[in-house]
Each structure stands twice: as structure tokens, then as C-alpha cells.
C-alpha positions as CSV (number, residue, x, y, z in Angstrom):
1,M,-15.3,21.0,-0.2
2,D,-13.2,20.1,-3.3
3,K,-14.9,20.6,-6.6
4,R,-15.0,17.7,-9.0
5,V,-16.3,17.2,-12.5
6,R,-20.0,16.8,-12.6
7,G,-21.1,13.2,-13.3
8,S,-17.7,11.8,-12.3
9,L,-19.1,10.2,-9.1
10,N,-20.0,6.5,-9.4
11,Q,-21.3,3.7,-7.1
12,E,-17.9,1.9,-6.9
13,E,-16.2,5.0,-5.5
14,I,-19.0,5.7,-3.1
15,V,-18.9,2.1,-1.8
16,S,-15.1,2.2,-1.4
17,V,-15.3,5.4,0.7
18,A,-18.3,4.2,2.7
19,L,-16.5,1.0,3.5
20,E,-13.5,3.0,4.9
21,I,-15.8,5.3,7.0
22,A,-17.8,2.4,8.4
23,E,-14.7,0.5,9.4
24,A,-12.9,3.5,10.9
25,E,-15.7,5.3,12.6
26,G,-18.6,2.9,12.9
27,A,-22.0,2.6,11.2
28,D,-23.4,5.7,12.9
29,A,-20.8,7.8,11.1
30,L,-22.0,6.5,7.7
31,T,-24.3,9.4,6.7
32,F,-24.8,10.9,3.3
33,R,-23.5,14.2,4.7
34,R,-20.3,12.5,5.9
35,L,-20.0,10.7,2.6
36,G,-20.5,13.8,0.6
37,K,-17.7,15.6,2.6
38,A,-15.3,12.7,2.1
39,L,-16.1,12.5,-1.6
40,G,-16.1,16.3,-2.2
41,V,-19.7,16.4,-3.3
42,A,-23.0,17.5,-2.0
43,P,-25.0,14.8,-0.1
44,T,-27.6,14.9,-2.8
45,A,-25.0,13.7,-5.3
46,V,-24.7,10.5,-3.3
47,L,-28.4,10.1,-3.1
48,R,-28.6,10.0,-6.8
49,H,-26.8,6.6,-6.6
50,F,-28.3,5.1,-3.5
51,R,-31.9,5.7,-2.5
52,D,-31.2,5.5,1.3
53,K,-28.7,4.2,3.8
54,D,-30.0,0.6,3.7
55,D,-29.5,0.5,-0.1
56,L,-25.9,1.6,0.5
57,L,-25.4,-1.0,3.2
58,L,-26.6,-3.8,0.9
59,A,-24.0,-2.5,-1.7
60,L,-21.3,-2.7,1.0
61,G,-22.3,-6.3,1.6
62,A,-22.1,-7.0,-2.1
63,R,-18.6,-5.5,-2.3
64,L,-17.5,-8.0,0.4
65,L,-18.9,-10.9,-1.6
66,E,-17.3,-9.6,-4.8
67,D,-13.9,-9.6,-3.0
68,A,-14.6,-13.2,-1.9
69,L,-15.6,-14.4,-5.3
70,A,-12.4,-12.9,-6.8
71,Q,-10.5,-15.4,-4.7
72,V,-12.5,-18.4,-5.9
73,D,-11.7,-20.6,-8.9
74,E,-15.3,-21.1,-10.2
75,D,-14.0,-23.7,-12.7
76,E,-12.7,-26.0,-10.0
77,P,-14.1,-29.4,-11.0
78,D,-14.6,-30.8,-7.5
79,W,-17.9,-29.5,-5.9
80,R,-16.6,-29.8,-2.4
81,E,-13.4,-27.9,-3.1
82,R,-15.4,-25.1,-4.8
83,L,-17.7,-24.8,-1.7
84,L,-14.7,-24.9,0.7
85,S,-12.9,-22.2,-1.4
86,L,-16.0,-19.9,-1.4
87,A,-16.6,-20.5,2.4
88,R,-13.0,-19.6,3.3
89,A,-12.9,-16.6,1.0
90,T,-16.2,-15.3,2.3
91,R,-14.9,-15.6,5.8
92,R,-11.7,-13.8,5.0
93,S,-13.5,-11.0,3.2
94,F,-16.1,-10.4,5.9
95,E,-13.7,-10.7,8.8
96,A,-11.5,-8.1,7.2
97,H,-14.4,-5.6,7.6
98,P,-16.0,-6.7,10.9
99,R,-18.1,-3.6,11.5
100,V,-19.7,-3.9,8.1
101,A,-20.0,-7.7,8.5
102,L,-22.2,-7.3,11.6
103,L,-24.5,-5.1,9.6
104,V,-25.0,-7.2,6.5
105,A,-24.2,-10.9,7.4
106,N,-27.9,-11.6,8.0
107,R,-29.2,-9.7,5.0
108,T,-30.4,-10.8,1.6
109,L,-28.3,-8.5,-0.6
110,R,-30.2,-8.8,-3.9
111,R,-27.1,-7.9,-5.9
112,E,-25.1,-9.5,-8.7
113,A,-22.4,-10.8,-6.3
114,E,-25.0,-12.6,-4.2
115,F,-26.6,-14.1,-7.3
116,R,-23.2,-15.4,-8.4
117,A,-22.4,-16.8,-5.0
118,A,-25.8,-18.5,-4.8
119,D,-25.5,-19.9,-8.3
120,L,-22.0,-21.3,-7.6
121,T,-23.2,-22.9,-4.3
122,I,-26.4,-24.4,-5.8
123,G,-24.4,-25.7,-8.8
124,A,-22.0,-27.4,-6.4
125,V,-24.8,-28.9,-4.4
126,R,-26.5,-30.2,-7.6
127,Q,-23.2,-31.7,-8.8
128,A,-23.0,-33.5,-5.4
129,G,-26.3,-35.2,-6.2
130,L,-29.0,-33.1,-4.7
131,D,-31.7,-31.2,-6.5
132,G,-35.1,-29.5,-6.1
133,R,-36.2,-28.4,-2.7
134,E,-33.4,-30.3,-1.0
135,A,-30.7,-28.5,-3.0
136,A,-32.4,-25.1,-2.1
137,S,-32.5,-26.0,1.6
138,V,-28.8,-27.1,1.6
139,Y,-27.8,-24.0,-0.2
140,R,-29.4,-21.9,2.4
141,A,-27.9,-23.9,5.2
142,V,-24.4,-23.6,3.7
143,A,-24.7,-19.9,3.1
144,D,-26.2,-19.1,6.5
145,T,-23.5,-21.2,8.3
146,V,-20.7,-19.3,6.7
147,L,-22.3,-15.9,7.2
148,A,-23.3,-16.7,10.8
149,W,-19.7,-17.6,11.5
150,T,-18.5,-14.3,10.1
151,A,-21.0,-12.4,12.2
152,F,-19.8,-14.3,15.3
153,A,-16.2,-13.5,14.5
154,A,-17.0,-9.9,13.9
155,A,-18.9,-9.6,17.2
156,S,-15.9,-11.0,19.0
157,R,-13.9,-8.1,17.6
158,A,-16.1,-5.7,19.5
159,V,-15.1,-7.3,22.9
160,A,-12.1,-5.9,24.6
161,P,-9.0,-8.0,23.7
162,E,-8.1,-8.6,27.4
163,V,-11.7,-10.0,27.9
164,M,-11.4,-12.3,24.9
165,E,-8.0,-13.5,26.2
166,R,-9.5,-14.4,29.6
167,D,-12.2,-16.3,27.9
168,G,-9.7,-18.2,25.9
169,L,-7.6,-19.1,28.9
170,A,-10.7,-20.7,30.5
171,W,-10.0,-23.8,28.4
172,S,-6.6,-24.4,30.0
173,R,-7.7,-23.2,33.5
174,E,-11.2,-23.8,34.7
175,Y,-12.1,-26.5,32.2
176,L,-8.8,-28.4,32.9
177,V,-9.4,-28.7,36.6
178,L,-13.1,-29.7,36.7
179,P,-13.6,-32.8,38.8
180,A,-13.8,-35.9,36.8
181,G,-16.5,-37.3,39.0
182,R,-19.0,-34.6,38.1
183,F,-17.9,-33.8,34.5
184,P,-16.3,-37.1,33.2
185,H,-16.8,-36.3,29.5
186,I,-15.2,-32.9,29.8
187,Q,-12.3,-34.4,31.6
188,A,-11.9,-37.0,28.9
189,V,-10.9,-34.3,26.4
190,S,-9.9,-31.5,28.7
191,G,-6.2,-31.7,27.6
192,Y,-7.3,-30.9,24.0
193,L,-9.8,-28.1,24.5
194,A,-7.2,-25.4,24.7
195,E,-5.7,-26.5,21.4
196,V,-8.9,-25.9,19.4
197,D,-8.8,-22.4,17.9
198,R,-11.1,-20.4,15.6
199,E,-9.5,-21.9,12.5
200,D,-10.3,-25.4,13.8
201,Q,-13.8,-24.5,14.6
202,F,-14.5,-22.9,11.2
203,E,-13.0,-25.8,9.3
204,I,-14.7,-28.5,11.2
205,S,-18.1,-26.7,11.0
206,I,-17.9,-26.4,7.2
207,N,-16.5,-29.8,6.6
208,L,-19.2,-31.5,8.8
209,L,-21.8,-29.7,6.8
210,L,-20.3,-30.8,3.5
211,D,-20.0,-34.4,4.9
212,A,-23.7,-34.2,5.5
213,V,-24.3,-33.0,1.9
214,A,-22.3,-35.9,0.6
215,A,-24.1,-38.4,2.8
216,R,-27.6,-37.1,1.8
217,A,-26.6,-37.2,-1.9
218,A,-25.4,-40.8,-1.5
219,A,-28.7,-41.7,0.2
220,A,-30.6,-40.0,-2.5
221,S,-28.8,-42.0,-5.2
222,E,-29.9,-45.2,-3.6
223,R,-33.6,-44.3,-3.5
């Protein structure tokens, strides 16, 4: 074990190394003993910064959100563009670390990065014209949709590439030749199903949700 200056260890360094270990070796490898070895310190030194593994996992989630927020122009005047920017950046950040994303996408992180992302989202929703309980509900719906998408994408990474490829080919094989008499609506769009990729799915999901926000805000303004 390499010796290092006492007190030189900090949370930022621990999180960076933990992120590397989790992505390379999986969550089971992320122990305080493994971290201590990688950092050149005793496991107890890591425990002085994080009370347990769950505390560390929440910090990893916060790091992913920090990376996403760094890509967002928080002064963008258009509420919809701010939300789209945050959604896309969050997706990129979490999908870059799929093993960690699976562990934290459904968690409430209770960290500064989460508070900033929440405030940005709620501010955009209020600017759109919603407030009170409705703004709170819409914020949760937007955040949960984006994070659910990242978890879905991360889970797909755990499936063998050849299996995912076979699944993708189904749209241009099995779906394309279904009998029109039994599945008329599928057949009506079957030629387009193979063209829809993950990018299309994410964009339409987020934009449909924001369309609904705009529609609800317009309805609220007429009441």
C-alpha cells in the first residue's frame, strides 16, 4: 500500500475512484477494502468520509448529476429548452456509467447536485405557467421519466450484444410480415418501425411530456 500524506484524502477523489471501480468491476467489487487499496489508504480512512456503502452510492449518483449540470446553460431563457438540455445531459451522463446508473437512478440523492437539478426543473415548470402542487407533480414526472429512461438504457447494456441485435431485427422481420387481417394497425406502420431508434424514443418521450406541460399551463391560464 502506497503511503500518502495524512488528511490528503477527500470525498471528490474517493468518488472518482469508486466510479472507476464500479464501472470496471461491478457494484459487488465496490467495498471499502477495495477502495482503500486503490487509494493507498486503510479502509477506515474512507469510512471517515462516507458512513457506509449506501452513502457512497448516493455520492456517485450526485457526481453523475453534477456532470450533467455542467453541460446545461442554466440561464437559457426558454423554459422548454432548459428542460430539454437538462434531460439530454442527464441521459448522456448516466448512460456513460450504466452500472452506477442502475444503482442510483431510482434513488433520492439528497445532495447539492440533486437540489440544483430540482430547482432548475421546478423553475422551468413555474415559468411555463404551473405552480403549487401541480408544479411539484410535474417536476417529479419529468425527473422520473428521464431517470427511468437512463435505467432502461443501462439495463440494456447488461444484455449480450447479439441478443439485443436480434431484438432490434424483430422490427424488420417478424413485425414486418404480420398478417394485415389480424394486425391491421401494426401493418399500417410496419415499414417505419425499424427506423425508430433509441434517440427517437427518448426525444419523443421527453417532448410529449413537455407538450403536456405546455397544454396544462395553457389550460390553467384560462381558468
